[in-house]
BARORO-637682 format. One record per residue (C-alpha): x, z, y; chain. Coordinates in steps of 0.05 Angstrom, whole numbers, plus 32768, in hexadecimal, padded with zeros to 4 digits. Last residue first. Example, Ala and Ser with C-alpha at 12.3 -4.5 7.8 and 13.67 -1.06 7.14 Angstrom:
BARORO-637682
8111, 808F, 7FEB, A
80F6, 809C, 7FA6, A
This chain:
BARORO-637682
83B1, 7E69, 7EE3, A
83C3, 7EB1, 7ED4, A
83FA, 7EB8, 7EA0, A
83E6, 7EDA, 7E60, A
840D, 7F1B, 7E5A, A
8441, 7F26, 7E24, A
8436, 7F56, 7DEA, A
843B, 7F21, 7DB3, A
83F0, 7F23, 7DA7, A
83E1, 7F15, 7DF0, A
83D6, 7F4A, 7E25, A
839D, 7F3B, 7E54, A
83AD, 7F1A, 7E97, A
8382, 7EDC, 7E8D, A
834A, 7F03, 7E6D, A
8343, 7F3A, 7EA2, A
8351, 7F05, 7ED8, A
8313, 7EDD, 7EC4, A
82EA, 7EEC, 7F03, A
8326, 7ED5, 7F2D, A
8332, 7E95, 7F04, A
8303, 7E69, 7F2C, A
831D, 7E83, 7F70, A
8365, 7E77, 7F5A, A
8354, 7E32, 7F40, A
8333, 7E1C, 7F81, A
8370, 7DF8, 7F9C, A
8375, 7DD6, 7F58, A
833B, 7DA7, 7F67, A
8337, 7D7C, 7F29, A
830F, 7D3C, 7F29, A
82F6, 7D1E, 7EE7, A
82D8, 7CD9, 7EE5, A
82B2, 7CCE, 7EA4, A
82C3, 7C92, 7E7A, A
82BB, 7CB4, 7E36, A
8306, 7CBB, 7E30, A
8305, 7CDD, 7E74, A
82D5, 7D11, 7E5A, A
82FD, 7D1E, 7E1B, A
833F, 7D23, 7E43, A
8321, 7D53, 7E75, A
8304, 7D7E, 7E3E, A
8346, 7D84, 7E18, A
834B, 7DCC, 7E01, A
837F, 7DD0, 7DC9, A
838E, 7E1A, 7DC1, A
8347, 7E33, 7DCB, A
833C, 7E7C, 7DDD, A
837A, 7E88, 7E07, A
8397, 7E42, 7E0D, A
8385, 7E39, 7E57, A
8347, 7E12, 7E69, A
8354, 7DE4, 7EA4, A
8345, 7DF8, 7EEB, A
8317, 7DE8, 7F26, A
82EB, 7DB2, 7F08, A
82C5, 7D75, 7F21, A
829F, 7D48, 7EF0, A
8286, 7D00, 7EFB, A
8260, 7CCF, 7ECE, A
8226, 7CFB, 7EB6, A
8203, 7CD6, 7E7E, A
81E9, 7D15, 7E5D, A
820A, 7D05, 7E1A, A
8250, 7D09, 7E3A, A
823E, 7D4B, 7E5C, A
8223, 7D68, 7E1B, A
8260, 7D52, 7DF3, A
828F, 7D71, 7E28, A
8266, 7DB1, 7E26, A
8270, 7DB6, 7DDB, A
8237, 7DAF, 7DAA, A
8221, 7DDC, 7D6F, A
8228, 7E1F, 7D92, A
824E, 7E60, 7D86, A
8292, 7E48, 7D6E, A
829D, 7E11, 7DA1, A
82D4, 7DDE, 7DAD, A
82D9, 7DA7, 7DE3, A
82CA, 7DD4, 7E1E, A
82BD, 7DBE, 7E66, A
82F8, 7DCC, 7E95, A
82E8, 7E09, 7EBF, A
82C3, 7E16, 7F01, A
8294, 7DDE, 7EF0, A
8276, 7DAA, 7F20, A
824C, 7D73, 7F00, A
8242, 7D36, 7F2B, A
8202, 7D0D, 7F25, A
81FA, 7CC1, 7F22, A
81ED, 7CBD, 7ED7, A
81C6, 7CFF, 7EDA, A
818F, 7CED, 7F0C, A
8165, 7CC7, 7ED7, A
8158, 7D07, 7EB0, A
8157, 7CEF, 7E68, A
8173, 7D2E, 7E4A, A
8140, 7D58, 7E70, A
8160, 7D8A, 7E9F, A
8166, 7DD6, 7E9B, A
8192, 7DD0, 7E5C, A
81C6, 7DAB, 7E85, A
81D4, 7DE7, 7EB1, A
81D9, 7E17, 7E77, A
8205, 7DE9, 7E4E, A
8233, 7DE0, 7E89, A
8239, 7E2B, 7E92, A
8244, 7E3C, 7E49, A
820A, 7E58, 7E21, A
8216, 7E8E, 7DEC, A
81DB, 7EB8, 7E03, A
81B8, 7E9A, 7E3F, A
81D9, 7EA2, 7E83, A
8215, 7EAE, 7E57, A
8240, 7E7F, 7E80, A
8221, 7E65, 7EC0, A
81EC, 7E33, 7ED3, A
81D5, 7E03, 7F08, A
81A6, 7DC8, 7F0F, A
818F, 7D90, 7F3D, A
81B8, 7DA1, 7F7B, A
81B4, 7D6E, 7FB2, A
81ED, 7D40, 7FC8, A
81C9, 7CFD, 7FC6, A
81E8, 7CE9, 7F83, A
81CD, 7D28, 7F62, A
81F3, 7D6A, 7F5D, A
81FD, 7D91, 7F1D, A
8217, 7DD8, 7F25, A
8243, 7DFF, 7EF5, A
8260, 7E45, 7EF2, A
8292, 7E62, 7EC0, A
82A4, 7EA8, 7EA9, A
82D4, 7EA0, 7E6F, A
82C6, 7EBB, 7E2A, A
82E0, 7EF2, 7DFD, A
82E8, 7F2D, 7E2C, A
82A3, 7F22, 7E49, A
827F, 7F36, 7E89, A
8239, 7F1A, 7E95, A
8242, 7EDC, 7EBF, A
8228, 7EE0, 7F07, A
826E, 7ED6, 7F25, A
8270, 7E92, 7F04, A
8239, 7E7C, 7F34, A
826A, 7E87, 7F6E, A
829B, 7E57, 7F4C, A
8264, 7E23, 7F47, A
8258, 7E2B, 7F92, A
82A2, 7E21, 7FA0, A
829E, 7DE2, 7F75, A
8264, 7DCA, 7FA1, A
828B, 7DD7, 7FE2, A
82CD, 7DB9, 7FC9, A
82AA, 7D7B, 7FAF, A
8288, 7D72, 7FF3, A
82CC, 7D7B, 8016, A
82ED, 7D48, 7FE8, A
82B6, 7D16, 7FF8, A
827E, 7D06, 7FC7, A
8284, 7CC4, 7FA1, A
8265, 7C87, 7FC5, A
8226, 7C6D, 7FA5, A
8226, 7C28, 7F88, A
81FD, 7BF2, 7FAD, A
């Protein structure tokens, strides 16, 4: 019998926890602070991570690196990330979207999509959905997820205007 997806309130709670993890990120003016938690099909945490927990690691990469690639819990797990998983990287060989797809995870929950500050054509949601992964966005948590990134989102852009907060 297939497992029932988590409820909206369960998603909200786990995504809120991922947002709290983002608060642990070492500060950066050139990268977003992101938190991630991976939860098994029975609602228990199996891994967590946050941006720059290890040098150059993104949150999803950090959480996935703590599990073996063949972990049998991953295909039925849900990955909660405070920001849309990346599809372009300068500092690492594989993107977070690629790592999630390769892991076998079939469900991802995010709070906000990556704005065109560092990457002009971010399309993590599209890449995940194209791979058959269900993506759920909880925009009510976007303000909480962007709070620790306000210094980036509100920074002056090259043309002198301010980047709009998401």
